[in-house]
Structure formats: structure tokens, C-alpha cells
N, C-alpha and C positions, 0 to 999 in steps of 0.2 A: 688591403683588408678585403676579405671575401664578402660577397653580397649574401644577404639572407634570402632564402628561398621562400618568398611570401606565398606563392601558389601552393607549396607543400603544406605550410602552416594553415592556410585557408581551407584546404581539403581536409585536414585533420579536424579543424573546428566544425566543418560541415558534417563530417562523419560522426563526431561526438553529439552534435545536435540531433542528428537522425537517430542515433542509438537511444538517446534520452526520450525522444518522441515515441519511438517504438515501445520502450519500456513503460512509459506512461499509458500508452494505448492498451498495452497488455494488462497492466494493473487495473485499468478502468474496466476492461472486458471481464477480468476475473471477478471484480467486485460486483459487476452486473449479473454474472452467472451464479454467484454464490447466494444462497438464500438469505443469510443474515448480514451480509457485508463482510468486509475484511478488517475493519478498524476496531477489533476487540469488542464488538457489541455482543453482550450476553442476552439470552432470551429473557423476556420480561418476567416470566414465571419464577425464575431462580431468585430474583431479588425479593419478590413477595414472600417466598418460603423462608428466606434468611431472616426477614424482619419479624415474622410471626413465630412465637414459641411452638415447639412441636409437642404433641401429646406424650411422646416417649421420653422427652427430656425432663429431668427433675427440676422443680421450680424452687 
């Protein structure tokens, strides 16, 4: 039976970890640079407008 190439598998795991770490660092940097964040945060003013009735809307 052929031996498994553990060093190849280990290298692939290391590359995957490095790729994930770089992606995480990139996302963190993007979130830091964007003004409102990236997690779907809406500006606070929009929520207040939706809750209050508008003058042009019929009651």
C-alpha cells in the first residue's frame, strides 16, 4: 500500500489557514475603512423617519 504524503497535506492546511487569515484581515480592514461598517448597519436617521408618519401621507 502506498504511503500518504503527510507533508503535502500539511502544506495544504497551512496554505488554507493563511488564506483564511488574509481574508479575515482584509474584511477587518474594509470594515475599519468604511464609515458605517459592513454588517448591514443602516444610518440611525432612516429608522426614525420610518417610525414617524409623514405630513404627505394620508392618515
